[in-house]
GUMIVEX-562562 format. One record per residue (C-alpha): residue in one letter; residue number from 1; z, y, x. Coordinates in Angstrom, 2 decimals. Layout:
<pts>
  residuo  num       zz       yy       xx
        A  NUM        Z        Y        X
...
</pts>
This chain:
<pts>
  residuo  num       zz       yy       xx
        X    1    31.35     3.40    10.88
        X    2    32.93     5.95    13.17
        X    3    32.08     9.69    13.08
        X    4    30.17     9.60    16.37
        X    5    27.83     6.91    15.12
        X    6    27.25     8.73    11.84
        X    7    26.36    11.91    13.82
        X    8    24.00     9.84    15.97
        X    9    22.17     8.61    12.89
        X   10    22.05    12.09    11.43
        X   11    20.31    13.50    14.52
        X   12    16.88    12.20    13.50
        X   13    13.36    13.58    13.18
        X   14    13.79    15.08     9.67
        X   15    10.13    14.60     8.69
        X   16     9.67    11.05     9.99
        X   17     9.69     8.01     7.69
        X   18    13.12     6.40     7.42
        X   19    13.44     2.62     7.17
        X   20    16.75     0.89     6.70
        X   21    16.92    -2.95     6.86
        X   22    19.85    -4.92     5.40
        X   23    20.12    -8.57     6.53
        X   24    22.55   -10.88     4.74
        X   25    24.73   -12.84     7.20
        X   26    27.07   -14.48     4.67
        X   27    28.12   -18.09     5.16
        X   28    25.69   -19.38     2.52
        X   29    22.86   -18.68     4.92
        X   30    23.91   -21.81     6.79
        X   31    22.43   -23.81     3.91
        X   32    19.52   -21.52     2.94
        X   33    18.44   -20.65     6.48
        X   34    19.75   -23.50     8.63
        X   35    17.32   -22.79    11.48
        X   36    18.10   -19.02    11.40
        X   37    14.50   -18.10    10.78
        X   38    15.76   -14.63     9.90
        X   39    15.61   -13.91    13.60
        X   40    11.89   -14.60    13.99
        X   41    11.16   -12.77    10.71
        X   42    13.13    -9.71    11.79
        X   43    11.38    -9.73    15.14
        X   44     8.03    -9.71    13.39
        X   45     9.17    -6.73    11.28
        X   46    10.38    -4.92    14.43
        X   47     6.89    -5.26    15.93
        X   48     5.15    -4.08    12.77
        X   49     7.17    -0.93    12.06
        X   50     5.39     2.38    12.77
        X   51     6.10     4.07    16.06
        X   52     7.16     7.37    14.54
        X   53     9.72     5.95    12.08
        X   54    13.51     6.30    12.17
        X   55    14.77     2.73    11.84
        X   56    18.17     1.12    11.41
        X   57    18.87    -2.60    11.24
        X   58    22.12    -3.64     9.57
        X   59    24.02    -6.92     9.09
        X   60    26.13    -7.27     5.93
        X   61    28.59    -9.76     4.50
        X   62    32.11    -8.57     3.55
        X   63    31.39    -5.57     5.79
        X   64    28.30    -3.72     6.95
        X   65    27.64    -3.29    10.69
        X   66    24.87    -1.61    12.62
        X   67    22.63    -3.97    14.60
        X   68    20.16    -1.44    16.04
        X   69    19.08     2.19    15.42
        X   70    16.33     4.42    16.74
        X   71    14.90     7.89    16.04
        X   72    11.43     6.60    17.02
        X   73    10.37     2.99    17.00
        X   74     8.79     3.07    20.44
        X   75     8.32     0.18    22.90
        X   76    11.68     0.73    24.58
        X   77    13.54     0.44    21.27
        X   78    11.51    -2.59    20.21
        X   79    12.58    -4.50    23.30
        X   80    16.21    -3.63    22.70
        X   81    15.99    -4.48    19.01
        X   82    14.31    -7.81    19.73
        X   83    17.29    -8.74    21.93
        X   84    19.80    -7.49    19.32
        X   85    18.12    -9.59    16.63
        X   86    19.42   -12.71    18.31
        X   87    22.89   -11.69    17.05
        X   88    21.89   -12.43    13.46
        X   89    24.35   -15.10    12.28
        X   90    25.75   -16.87     9.21
        X   91    29.48   -16.38     9.72
        X   92    30.29   -13.93     6.91
        X   93    32.63   -14.75     4.01
        X   94    31.47   -12.53     1.13
        X   95    28.23   -10.77     0.06
        X   96    29.30    -7.14    -0.44
        X   97    25.92    -5.69    -1.43
        X   98    27.48    -2.57    -2.87
        X   99    29.08    -1.67     0.49
        X  100    25.75    -2.31     2.24
        X  101    23.87     0.02    -0.17
        X  102    26.57     2.67     0.08
        X  103    26.56     2.55     3.90
        X  104    22.81     3.08     4.15
        X  105    22.61     5.74     1.47
        X  106    25.51     7.81     2.86
        X  107    25.13     7.22     6.57
        X  108    21.70     5.74     7.24
        X  109    19.28     8.18     5.57
        X  110    19.41    11.65     7.02
        X  111    15.91    13.21     6.95
        X  112    13.20    14.39     4.58
        X  113    10.53    11.75     5.23
        X  114     9.62     8.79     3.03
        X  115    12.61     6.52     2.62
        X  116    12.54     2.70     2.35
        X  117    15.45     0.26     2.07
        X  118    14.69    -3.42     2.72
        X  119    17.28    -5.95     1.47
        X  120    17.26    -9.62     2.39
        X  121    19.92   -11.67     0.66
        X  122    20.45   -15.19    -0.66
        X  123    23.34   -14.77    -3.06
        X  124    25.18   -12.95    -5.78
        X  125    27.38    -9.88    -5.49
        X  126    30.54   -11.46    -4.16
        X  127    33.38    -9.34    -2.77
        X  128    36.54   -11.10    -3.95
        X  129    37.97   -14.35    -5.23
        X  130    38.54   -12.45    -8.50
        X  131    35.22   -12.75   -10.37
        X  132    35.91    -9.55   -12.35
        X  133    36.15    -7.49    -9.16
        X  134    32.71    -8.75    -8.15
        X  135    31.39    -8.03   -11.66
        X  136    32.66    -4.47   -11.49
        X  137    30.93    -3.97    -8.13
        X  138    27.64    -5.25    -9.60
        X  139    27.98    -2.85   -12.49
        X  140    28.50     0.07   -10.13
        X  141    25.27    -0.80    -8.34
        X  142    23.44    -0.63   -11.67
        X  143    25.14     2.45   -13.09
        X  144    25.88     4.52    -9.99
        X  145    23.93     3.43    -6.95
        X  146    20.52     2.98    -8.53
        X  147    20.52     6.58    -9.82
        X  148    21.59     7.79    -6.33
        X  149    18.74     5.86    -4.77
        X  150    16.34     7.34    -7.31
        X  151    17.48    10.92    -6.74
        X  152    17.00    10.53    -3.01
        X  153    13.58     8.92    -3.49
        X  154    14.69     5.76    -1.69
        X  155    12.34     2.86    -2.52
        X  156    14.10    -0.51    -2.40
        X  157    12.15    -3.55    -1.22
        X  158    14.00    -6.77    -1.93
        X  159    13.53   -10.33    -0.58
        X  160    15.42   -13.04    -2.35
        X  161    16.14   -16.35    -0.53
        X  162    17.39   -19.35    -2.57
        X  163    17.53   -20.02    -6.31
        X  164    21.22   -18.91    -6.38
        X  165    20.35   -15.23    -5.81
        X  166    20.94   -12.57    -8.44
        X  167    17.21   -12.07    -8.97
        X  168    17.74    -9.87   -12.04
        X  169    19.70    -7.38    -9.97
        X  170    17.24    -7.42    -7.06
        X  171    14.26    -7.00    -9.38
        X  172    15.91    -4.03   -11.08
        X  173    16.76    -2.40    -7.74
        X  174    13.09    -2.68    -6.77
        X  175    11.57    -1.78   -10.14
        X  176    13.75     1.24   -10.89
        X  177    13.21     2.78    -7.44
        X  178     9.46     2.20    -7.26
        X  179     9.79    -0.62    -4.70
        X  180     8.69    -4.24    -4.60
        X  181    10.50    -7.52    -4.95
        X  182     9.58   -10.87    -3.42
        X  183    11.18   -14.35    -3.59
        X  184    11.10   -16.86    -0.73
        X  185    11.26   -20.42    -1.89
        X  186    12.40   -21.41     1.61
        X  187    13.24   -19.70     4.86
        X  188     9.83   -20.78     6.21
        X  189     8.30   -18.04     4.00
        X  190    10.39   -15.20     5.35
        X  191     7.91   -14.21     8.05
        X  192     5.09   -13.89     5.52
        X  193     7.28   -11.87     3.13
        X  194     8.43    -9.56     5.90
        X  195     4.74    -8.98     6.72
        X  196     4.00    -8.08     3.07
        X  197     7.01    -5.81     2.96
        X  198     6.05    -4.07     6.21
        X  199     2.54    -3.42     4.88
        X  200     4.07    -2.08     1.65
        X  201     6.24     0.53     3.33
        X  202     3.88     1.34     6.24
        X  203     0.26     0.37     5.42
        X  204    -1.86    -0.54     8.43
        X  205    -5.55     0.04     9.09
        X  206    -7.16    -3.38     8.77
        X  207   -10.35    -5.21     9.63
        X  208   -11.82    -7.80     7.34
        X  209   -11.24   -11.31     8.69
        X  210   -14.03   -13.67     7.54
        X  211   -14.18   -17.28     8.69
        X  212   -11.85   -16.44    11.56
        X  213   -14.23   -13.69    12.83
        X  214   -13.90    -9.95    12.83
        X  215   -16.12    -7.07    14.01
        X  216   -14.74    -4.49    16.43
        X  217   -16.54    -1.15    16.63
        X  218   -16.46     1.42    19.43
        X  219   -13.97     3.62    17.54
        X  220   -11.16     1.02    17.74
        X  221    -8.65     1.78    20.50
        X  222    -6.47    -1.32    19.93
        X  223    -6.16    -4.26    17.62
        X  224    -3.35    -6.68    16.81
        X  225    -4.11   -10.11    15.42
        X  226    -1.29   -11.79    13.47
        X  227    -1.86   -15.52    13.10
        X  228     0.45   -17.84    11.17
        X  229     0.66   -21.34    12.61
        X  230     1.35   -24.79    11.34
        X  231     3.77   -27.04    13.17
        X  232     2.34   -28.75    16.25
        X  233    -0.79   -26.53    16.10
        X  234    -3.08   -26.35    19.13
        X  235    -2.72   -23.22    21.27
        X  236    -4.57   -20.20    19.85
        X  237    -7.53   -18.70    21.65
        X  238    -9.49   -15.44    21.15
        X  239   -13.25   -15.45    21.90
        X  240   -14.64   -12.10    23.00
        X  241   -18.16   -10.91    22.07
        X  242   -19.33   -12.00    25.59
        X  243   -17.88   -15.46    24.79
        X  244   -15.07   -15.11    27.29
        X  245   -11.97   -16.94    26.04
        X  246    -8.49   -15.39    26.07
        X  247    -5.35   -17.54    25.85
        X  248    -1.67   -16.89    26.24
        X  249    -1.77   -18.09    29.86
        X  250    -4.49   -15.61    30.75
        X  251    -3.12   -12.31    29.43
        X  252    -3.47    -9.05    31.42
        X  253    -2.09    -5.50    31.28
        X  254    -4.43    -4.81    28.38
        X  255    -3.29    -7.86    26.40
        X  256     0.13    -8.71    25.09
        X  257     0.91   -12.04    23.40
        X  258     4.03   -12.74    21.34
        X  259     4.29   -16.45    20.49
        X  260     6.89   -17.99    18.15
        X  261     7.07   -21.26    16.34
        X  262     5.63   -19.69    13.19
        X  263     3.12   -17.10    14.36
        X  264     1.22   -15.53    17.26
        X  265     0.95   -11.72    17.49
        X  266    -1.82   -10.78    19.95
        X  267    -2.52    -7.15    20.90
        X  268    -5.61    -6.09    22.79
        X  269    -6.01    -2.55    24.12
        X  270    -9.52    -0.92    24.52
        X  271   -11.17    -4.06    23.16
        X  272   -14.84    -4.91    23.70
        X  273   -17.02    -3.87    20.80
        X  274   -18.76    -6.66    18.87
        X  275   -17.96    -9.86    17.04
        X  276   -14.62   -11.52    17.94
        X  277   -13.66   -15.07    16.93
        X  278   -10.32   -16.84    16.59
        X  279    -9.91   -20.47    17.54
        X  280    -7.04   -21.52    15.27
        X  281    -6.53   -22.97    11.78
        X  282    -7.47   -20.55     9.01
        X  283    -4.63   -18.99     7.06
        X  284    -5.13   -16.47     4.19
        X  285    -2.19   -14.37     5.36
        X  286    -3.63   -13.73     8.82
        X  287    -4.34   -10.06     9.52
        X  288    -6.25    -7.92    12.04
        X  289    -4.48    -4.54    12.33
        X  290    -6.16    -1.72    14.26
        X  291    -5.44     1.59    15.92
        X  292    -8.35     3.96    15.25
        X  293    -9.21     7.53    14.46
        X  294   -11.73     6.50    11.87
        X  295    -9.67     5.53     8.85
        X  296   -10.31     4.50     5.24
        X  297    -7.68     6.20     3.07
        X  298    -6.53     5.15    -0.42
        X  299    -4.47     7.22    -2.82
        X  300    -0.93     5.97    -3.40
        X  301    -0.74     3.17    -5.96
        X  302     2.43     2.55    -7.92
        X  303     3.96    -0.85    -7.41
        X  304     4.27    -1.31   -11.14
        X  305     2.05     0.00   -13.98
        X  306     2.00    -0.50   -17.73
        X  307    -0.50    -2.87   -19.34
        X  308    -2.28    -0.03   -21.17
        X  309    -2.32     2.23   -18.16
        X  310    -5.62     2.59   -16.21
        X  311    -5.47     2.25   -12.47
        X  312    -7.46     4.90   -10.68
        X  313    -8.54     4.29    -7.11
        X  314    -9.56     7.24    -4.97
        X  315   -10.80     6.68    -1.40
        X  316   -12.07     8.77     1.49
        X  317   -12.64     8.54     5.24
        X  318   -10.92    10.59     7.86
        X  319   -11.54    11.18    11.55
        X  320    -8.40    12.33    13.33
        X  321    -6.88    12.94     9.90
        X  322    -9.75    15.27     8.83
        X  323   -11.87    14.50     5.79
        X  324   -15.35    13.20     6.55
        X  325   -17.78    14.73     4.03
        X  326   -21.03    14.46     5.95
        X  327   -23.66    12.90     3.69
        X  328   -25.52    11.32     6.60
        X  329   -22.35     9.27     7.35
        X  330   -21.21     8.51     3.79
        X  331   -24.67     7.49     2.52
        X  332   -24.58     4.53     4.94
        X  333   -21.20     3.14     3.70
        X  334   -20.88     0.44     1.05
        X  335   -17.45     0.20    -0.60
        X  336   -16.44    -2.85    -2.65
        X  337   -13.25    -4.07    -4.27
        X  338   -12.06    -7.57    -4.92
        X  339    -9.31    -8.17    -7.46
        X  340    -7.53   -11.55    -7.31
        X  341   -10.45   -13.19    -5.42
        X  342   -12.93   -12.37    -8.19
        X  343   -16.53   -11.39    -7.30
        X  344   -16.58    -8.00    -5.57
        X  345   -17.65    -4.83    -7.44
        X  346   -18.94    -1.61    -6.01
        X  347   -16.99     1.66    -5.68
        X  348   -19.24     4.65    -6.19
        X  349   -19.07     8.19    -4.73
        X  350   -17.12    10.66    -6.82
        X  351   -19.30    12.89    -8.93
        X  352   -16.95    15.88    -8.54
        X  353   -15.45    15.73    -5.04
        X  354   -17.64    15.56    -1.94
        X  355   -16.46    12.90     0.53
        X  356   -14.52    10.87    -2.03
        X  357   -15.19     7.52    -3.75
        X  358   -13.53     6.51    -7.00
        X  359   -13.09     3.56    -9.37
        X  360   -10.92     3.14   -12.46
        X  361    -9.66    -0.32   -13.46
        X  362    -8.74    -0.80   -17.13
        X  363    -7.43    -3.58   -19.39
        X  364    -5.64    -5.27   -16.49
        X  365    -3.82    -8.51   -17.35
        X  366    -0.01    -8.61   -17.26
        X  367     1.22   -10.08   -13.99
        X  368     0.86    -9.56   -10.25
        X  369    -2.49    -8.66    -8.74
        X  370    -3.89    -8.60    -5.19
        X  371    -6.41    -5.84    -4.46
        X  372    -8.70    -5.88    -1.42
        X  373   -11.07    -2.97    -0.62
        X  374   -13.75    -3.35     2.06
        X  375   -15.87    -0.60     3.58
        X  376   -19.03    -1.77     5.32
        X  377   -20.86     0.82     7.36
        X  378   -23.26    -1.56     9.14
        X  379   -21.85    -0.70    12.56
        X  380   -18.19    -0.71    11.44
        X  381   -15.88    -2.23     8.79
        X  382   -12.50    -1.26     7.38
        X  383   -10.18    -3.02     4.86
        X  384    -7.25    -2.08     2.69
        X  385    -4.96    -4.55     0.87
        X  386    -2.51    -3.71    -1.90
        X  387    -0.40    -5.74    -4.33
        X  388     0.72    -4.31    -7.67
        X  389     2.21    -5.63   -10.90
        X  390     1.15    -4.95   -14.50
        X  391     4.05    -5.16   -16.97
        X  392     4.19    -5.05   -20.73
        X  393     4.72    -1.48   -21.84
        X  394     4.98    -1.26   -25.66
        X  395     6.35     2.28   -25.32
        X  396     4.57     5.01   -23.40
        X  397     6.16     8.34   -22.39
        X  398     4.30    11.68   -22.47
        X  399     5.69    14.56   -20.44
        X  400     5.35    17.99   -22.12
        X  401     5.85    20.86   -19.67
        X  402     6.45    24.58   -20.38
        X  403     5.74    26.20   -16.99
        X  404     6.96    29.64   -18.09
        X  405    10.43    28.58   -19.21
        X  406    10.66    25.53   -16.91
        X  407    11.41    23.38   -19.96
        X  408    10.41    19.67   -20.09
        X  409    10.27    17.48   -23.17
        X  410     9.65    13.74   -23.21
        X  411     7.68    12.29   -26.10
        X  412     7.81     8.52   -26.77
        X  413     4.88     6.61   -28.28
        X  414     5.71     3.10   -29.53
        X  415     2.83     0.68   -29.90
        X  416     3.00    -0.06   -33.65
        X  417     0.74    -3.06   -33.19
        X  418     3.58    -4.70   -31.29
        X  419     6.84    -3.02   -32.36
        X  420     8.44    -2.18   -35.70
        X  421     8.79     1.53   -35.06
        X  422    11.54     1.94   -37.67
        X  423    13.81    -0.34   -35.61
        X  424    13.32     1.56   -32.32
        X  425    16.39     2.98   -30.65
        X  426    16.30     4.62   -27.20
        X  427    19.24     5.73   -25.09
        X  428    18.54     8.08   -22.20
        X  429    20.95     8.50   -19.28
        X  430    20.31    11.89   -17.65
        X  431    21.51    12.52   -14.14
        X  432    21.11    15.61   -11.98
        X  433    22.67    16.76    -8.73
        X  434    25.95    18.60    -9.27
        X  435    26.44    17.47   -12.88
        X  436    28.14    14.61   -14.58
        X  437    25.65    12.07   -16.03
        X  438    25.14    12.39   -19.80
        X  439    23.74     9.97   -22.36
        X  440    21.61    10.85   -25.39
        X  441    20.40     8.60   -28.20
        X  442    16.84     9.42   -29.19
        X  443    16.16     8.87   -32.85
        X  444    12.96     9.26   -34.84
        X  445    12.47    12.65   -36.54
        X  446     9.39    13.32   -38.67
        X  447     7.59    10.39   -37.06
        X  448     8.34    11.52   -33.47
        X  449    10.71    10.47   -30.75
        X  450    11.48    13.55   -28.61
        X  451    13.92    14.26   -25.82
        X  452    14.33    17.84   -24.53
        X  453    15.75    17.74   -21.04
        X  454    18.16    20.26   -19.52
        X  455    16.41    23.20   -17.85
        X  456    15.49    22.25   -14.30
        X  457    17.03    24.55   -11.75
        X  458    14.90    25.78    -8.88
        X  459    14.98    23.20    -6.10
        X  460    16.85    20.70    -8.29
        X  461    15.92    17.32    -9.66
        X  462    16.58    15.44   -12.93
        X  463    16.57    11.68   -13.25
        X  464    16.29     9.87   -16.59
        X  465    16.90     6.15   -17.09
        X  466    16.42     4.39   -20.39
        X  467    17.75     1.51   -22.47
        X  468    15.66     0.63   -25.54
        X  469    16.11    -1.85   -28.36
        X  470    13.63    -2.71   -31.12
        X  471    12.15    -5.48   -33.17
        X  472     8.71    -6.98   -32.83
        X  473     6.50    -6.97   -35.88
        X  474     7.55   -10.58   -36.43
        X  475    11.17    -9.47   -36.77
        X  476    12.44   -10.83   -33.39
        X  477    14.68    -8.60   -31.29
        X  478    13.31    -7.21   -28.03
        X  479    14.44    -4.82   -25.26
        X  480    11.34    -2.90   -24.11
        X  481    11.36    -1.91   -20.46
        X  482    10.95     1.81   -19.80
        X  483    10.53     2.91   -16.24
        X  484    12.74     5.69   -14.91
        X  485    11.47     9.27   -14.75
        X  486    12.28    11.68   -11.89
        X  487    11.43    15.37   -12.28
        X  488    11.56    18.12    -9.68
        X  489     9.71    21.37    -8.85
        X  490     6.44    19.45    -8.42
        X  491     6.22    19.00   -12.20
        X  492     5.54    22.74   -12.52
        X  493     3.02    23.02    -9.65
        X  494    -0.62    23.58   -10.58
        X  495    -2.91    20.56   -10.27
        X  496    -4.21    19.94    -6.76
        X  497    -7.77    20.98    -6.19
        X  498   -10.10    19.92    -3.45
        X  499   -12.49    22.58    -2.21
        X  500   -15.94    21.01    -1.90
        X  501   -17.51    21.32     1.53
        X  502   -20.59    23.43     2.00
        X  503   -23.57    21.65     0.45
        X  504   -27.02    21.31     1.96
        X  505   -29.63    23.32    -0.08
        X  506   -31.83    21.29    -2.34
        X  507   -35.04    22.72    -0.80
        X  508   -35.03    19.87     1.73
        X  509   -33.50    16.42     1.80
        X  510   -32.02    15.04     5.01
        X  511   -32.69    11.31     5.47
        X  512   -30.29     8.89     7.10
        X  513   -32.28     9.07    10.30
        X  514   -31.83    12.86    10.47
        X  515   -35.45    13.79     9.54
        X  516   -36.13    16.50     7.02
        X  517   -38.43    15.66     4.16
        X  518   -39.98    18.62     2.31
        X  519   -40.82    18.34    -1.40
        X  520   -44.41    17.31    -2.06
        X  521   -47.08    19.56    -3.57
        X  522   -47.91    19.22    -7.24
        X  523   -51.70    19.50    -6.72
        X  524   -53.49    16.49    -8.16
        X  525   -55.62    14.27    -5.91
        X  526   -59.29    14.25    -6.96
        X  527   -61.76    11.56    -6.04
        X  528   -64.50    12.41    -3.58
        X  529   -67.64    13.09    -5.68
        X  530   -68.20    13.14    -9.39
        X  531   -70.68    10.35   -10.06
        X  532   -71.06     9.32   -13.69
        X  533   -71.85     5.69   -12.89
        X  534   -68.80     4.24   -11.15
        X  535   -69.13     1.16    -8.90
        X  536   -66.03    -0.67   -10.20
        X  537   -66.27    -3.58    -7.80
        X  538   -66.33    -1.28    -4.82
        X  539   -63.50     0.79    -6.31
        X  540   -61.26    -2.22    -6.89
        X  541   -61.97    -3.57    -3.40
        X  542   -61.09    -0.22    -1.88
        X  543   -57.86     0.01    -3.94
        X  544   -56.79    -3.48    -2.87
        X  545   -57.47    -2.75     0.77
        X  546   -55.50     0.48     0.56
        X  547   -52.53    -1.29    -1.15
        X  548   -52.48    -4.00     1.54
        X  549   -52.60    -1.38     4.24
        X  550   -49.81     0.63     2.61
        X  551   -47.62    -2.50     2.25
        X  552   -48.04    -3.21     5.94
        X  553   -47.26     0.38     6.88
        X  554   -44.30     0.39     4.53
        X  555   -42.84    -2.76     6.11
        X  556   -43.16    -1.27     9.57
        X  557   -41.59     1.99     8.39
        X  558   -38.70     0.04     6.78
        X  559   -37.95    -1.81     9.99
        X  560   -38.10     1.39    12.03
        X  561   -35.99     3.30     9.49
        X  562   -33.33     0.51     9.42
        X  563   -33.15     0.56    13.22
        X  564   -32.95     4.31    13.16
        X  565   -30.17     4.24    10.56
        X  566   -28.05     1.88    12.70
        X  567   -28.66     4.00    15.80
        X  568   -27.90     7.16    13.92
        X  569   -24.62     5.78    12.55
        X  570   -23.56     4.62    15.99
        X  571   -24.28     8.13    17.32
        X  572   -22.19     9.58    14.49
        X  573   -19.28     7.26    15.24
        X  574   -19.44     8.25    18.94
        X  575   -19.58    11.98    18.03
        X  576   -16.69    11.64    15.58
        X  577   -14.68     9.85    18.23
</pts>
């Protein structure tokens, strides 16, 4: 890359998210992607990337070349990038993955925002006819480039195409950097995997799609429906709440329709509120993505967690990025989660933080999981989808911090129900900016495995990677996987606290309809009169009549209150908007 181009890439919005995409164009793609479906998949990715992101698309084989770059993924850039994507080919000779990673790390990433590197490849590291030269290159990726990616907080998302790919290397690139790996069994799956990857690096606000219907509320400014199609499928149609049909031939300025052989992407601006319906074959990967000020927010979930590690979910609503803590709004919302298509379970309000909902999942099975969270507020719905993986973690790491001296010690806890602790050996590779990497072997002393790290300089960062060997309790050898640890100034910061919003006094309770209900008097109700001889037949008849009357009144009040709740919530949505 010439100096002028490097300077162009460096002149970016320093706080914007940075997304680099590496697309393999080596000759083996002629067999693994004979129809060049990478073009359609890349075009889908281009349309899904966030508007504010700094994006670069690269082609790599024996060399790495820039396909398209922007400091803001706006509509003008998208049109240019869509045209440029037609230049994706399969004419390369080698698969120089190291050069591709080096190019993006040194010349592609320039700001301080969240960094993501997407790699699509179908082969092994291959840079020379000499197999040892290629092996050395692979080793440098593991020993040198993964630590550099970690220090710069670059998450690598990998997509493997073909059974000849170096999956072990791609999985390690993703796992060690906190990213995600996917494998496409055929090129036909690339579009779906690019969708999953896009939602991983830039989550979208979603609407639940049930039986090809979805509900649009008045707070939605725009929605985009992504529909995957089978071959020779009938043309897709959208049915508005007023039953008017929209097709590709009848689009207007408010409707854009991207049609490919594998999917339709339909965007509607200022949509009509109400129930929309899709006339097309159902597909579980279809999505309805929305642009709205009313958002359901979820705390960041790690892509990979240990099997003994609980997963804590913390959710809240925002309006124009401000926390909604109004009880009259939150009391009307029902939050549920669905894990791997199991029956949904409720998510309750947090007992300590106003405006937040929380749920902790424990004893999760090893393997990949699909999490879906749905918020139902009667007059609106929102949805969040996340994938994560639970891995076997027979060794846990505890971080001991001395804030005064800025010293950090790592303490290792082997699971003695699984491992023979006496056989455990851990090697730590410690890397920090401006210093040569150093390795330390951690041995057991007085029943403990401790590693005291070098003192962390102000503004610096320390990265620790591990290699561990041990024996299971049955005597077989094993190499337990220990995730990398990255430490910076944040480790010494005090825990975040959320100031609770001003609470309504307990003297009066505000109902969902906005009416105030005062607490009742404690005076007992006495019967009229004090006759000694009670007419029990008359008394029972009166009681039954009163109960029937009260039931009737209660039913009427319930219907009126439900209608009032729906009206009140609609008013709240309009006020918040």
